[in-house]
N, C-alpha and C positions, 0 to 999 in steps of 0.2 A: 829724107824720104823714108817712109815706113817700109819695112821689108814685106815682100809679097809672100804670104804664108799659105796661100790657097792650094798650092801644089802639095803641101804637107798634110792637108786635112783628109781624113778617111771619108770615102764616099758614103752618102746617106743611103739607107736601104730603100728600095722601091716601095712606096706606100700603097700602090695599087698593082701588084704583080698579077700576071695572068694566072687565074685559078688552076690549081692542080687537080681539083675534083669538081665534077658537075653538080648542079643543084639536086639532081636526082640521087646522087651518091651521098649527099650531106643529110642523111636521115638516120636516126637511131633505130635499131630493131626494137621490138617490144621488150625484149629482155634487157637491152641496154638502157632504154628509157626507165624501166623499173629500177635498175641499178642506180641510175642517177637520182631517182627519188629517194632511194635508201640513203645515199650519200647526203642529200640535202637535210634529211631528218636527223642526222647525227650532230648537226651544228646549230648554234643559236641563230645564225644568219647564213644565207646561201653562199656567201663568199668564202666561208670555211671549207666548202667542198670543191674549191677551184682545183687544188692539186690532184685530188682523186678524179675529178672530171677530166682533167688533161691526160692523166694516165690512161683512163678508159679510151679516150679519143686516140691517143698515140698507139695503143694496142690495136685499135680498129683500123686506123689509116696508115700506120707505120711512121708517120711524122706529122708535124703540126704547122702547115701553111696557114696564112691568115684566115682563110674561110673556115678551117676546122676550129681554130681558136674562137672565131665568132660563133660557131655552132655551140661550143661549150658555154660561152657568155650568154647567149640567148636562152639556152636550156636552164641555166642557173638564174637568169634574170638579174645579172650584174653587168656593170659597164665593160665593154670590150677592152678598154684601156687597162682595166684592173687585171683581167685574165691575161692579156698580152704581156703585162709587166711580170707576172709570175712565170709565164712560159719562157720569156727571154732571160730571166734571172738565173734559172737553173740549167746547167749544161746537160742534165739527164733528159730534158725535153728536146727533141730534135726539131730544129727549125729548118733544116735542109734534109732532103731525101738521103737516106743512108743505105748501106748494104744490109743484107739479112742479118749478118753478124757484125756488131760493132765492137772492136777490140780496143779497150782503153788500157794502155800500158802505163803504169804508174812510173813517173820519172821525178817524183818529189825526192827530198834529200835521202831518206833511208833507202829507198829503192834505187836511187841513182848511184849511191856508193856501193851498192850490192849488185849492180849490173843492169839497171833499168834501161839505160840507153843501149847497152849491148843487145838486150832482148828486142828492143824496138828496131834497131838496125837489122837484126836477123829477120824480123818479120817483113821489113821493107824489101829485103832481098828476096825472100821466099815468095812474097805476094806480088813483087814487081810493082809496088806503088810507094808513094811517099806519105808521110803523116798528113792526115786531112783528106786523103784520096780514097776512092772506092775502086775495087777491082772491076774489070770490064764485064765479068759475069754477074755483077751485082751482089756477090756473096759477102764480101768483106770490106768494111771501112776501118781504117787504122787511125787511132787518135792517141795523143798524150793525155795523161790525167794527173791531177794533183792528188794529194794523199787520199787513199781509199781506206785508211784505217787498218791496214794489215802489215804494219812495219816489221813485226816479228817474223813474218814469213816472206820477206823480200828476197828477190824481186817478184812482183806479182802483176796480174792484170785482171780486168773484169770483162765479162762477155755480155754485151747488150743489156746493161743495167741489171745483170743477174748474177750468175755464178762467178766466183773468184777462182783463179788458178794460181796456186801458191808455189813458192820455191822454184821459180822458173829456171829451166835450162833450155838450150836450143833443141835438145831431143824431145823435151816435153812440149815445146811449141810445135815441132813438126808433127807430133802425134795429134795435137789439138787440131791443127789445120786439116790434116788428112781425115780426121774423124768428122769434123764439121762438114767437110765436102761430101762425106758419105751419109750425112744426115743424122749422125750420132749425137745424142744429147749429152751435155756435160753435167755430171752429177754434182750435187752439193757436197762439199768436203768440209768437215768440221775439224779444225786444227786444235789439237790438244795443248792446253796451256801447261807449262812446267808444274805448277802447283796441282793441276788435276791428276797428273801421273802419280804424284806422291801422295796426295791427300784423298783423292777419289778413286784411286786404283784404275785410272784410265780417263777417257773422254767424258766430259760432263753431259754431253748430249746422248740421249738413249734412242733417238728417233732417226738416226742417219745410217746409211749403208756404207759410206766412205769416210774414213778419218785419216789424218796425217799428223805428224809431230813437227816440232821446230827442228831445223837443221842449222848447222854452222853456216852462216851466210857467206856467199862468194864475195870476191873483191872485184869491183868493176874494172874493165879495161878502158872504158870511156866515161869521163865525168865532165860536166859542163859547169 
């Protein structure tokens, strides 16, 4: 007799979930509609503007339930399935409601051996949530991330698909959380490459207010 594997299968997503936004809310402002037209003109065909359209929608609604994805598809006049495929492929597009600040802690190899999981566990304790959860006040969602391209300044995290926080320590994390709770913005920090310090006499960016340099990376207490 064949083994019953039905219990091992992951449940399929609800194809017709209850809408999170009403029909009255699913409308672009005049400025947003104009921006969508600008995006469409940048590409030979409208499907080239899918990613930019989704970014605009996520900025407007905070996340991308099916009805918002459909709004983008209808605006671009491309199949819903095509826009849905893009939205579900990239983790930067939020298919579930998130907190105001999404903290993506890198736990890929370089960050892991330099303390990525140590930083993640510290945030779990400080925020009193586990990975994948959101705090009760709706401020913070905590997630693990694959490589974010900043191995030289590990461990690190990204804040809501935006600013990076490099060379993490528990003290730096505490300052971050307290600052975000007070509504303080996290500045962009440009990390000076070793060759910049020698060849360019400093950081290659001339348009930033905050800079940092590489530090000797810490050694992780926790490695998986």
